[in-house]
Phi, psi and omega in degrees: 000129182271149182296334181290327183270355182285141178270357181277345181281139180247130177268138179269132175293157184294325181292326179288320181294327177288325180289325182280320181247084180289153178293148180295121181254161178291129185293334181287339180275321183279167179258026180284138177296142175264192187279353185266102176056027179056032178258148175287165179299323180296318179292323178297318178294323178296317178298318180296316181295315179297320179296318179296318179297318179297316180297318179296316180295321176296322177296318178296317179295321179297320179293328176290319181286341180295335183264005179286139179290121182251024179288164183295142178270127181257122178268133175264126179283148175292160180295159181291340183264123180277355173093353179201169178247148181259128178278120182296334184270351180230353184288144173277168180295332179292318178294323182291338179290350178283346181282155180290130177078006180247109177261194182298317183297310181292324179297319177292325177296321179298314180295318179296318179296320179297321180288326182276315187260356181096176183292159178280138179266339177210170179293327179294339177295345178299337180291347178287346178282130182299126178099350179252121183248187183294331179293316179295321179296316181294323179297330187250004187304317185289345179259359183250151172212158176240106179281181177292128182294139178277126180295138180278140180290136181243000000 
């Protein structure tokens, strides 16, 4: 039996064969992803253009920064005199933090000691505060004063 005379063969209509086997089209025209990161050709070109723009802008910024003065920065220290004296018996902890070597912790300790043990009678009495020694007192002596203590209401 010859295949031409067989009734088992099915002929494909021409319209079906065109739908199943489309003609090879140019990949740049279609929006089919190519092999690079599953991006379409249009997206690949967009990435390239954005990258070029970024590189150009970075180059322009670099040329601007190239002319910036990179000499050493000289800090001017404030004068040794703060312009006033702090009264140990009336100063708040915020005012006491302006002294050398006295941070927030020591300033609060000074205020707590003053409230617990009474007013300071001299600048040297500051050494009774835990953590403050004679060196810290000497560094700050010219900025400290002990005014007349205000009597506490009883």
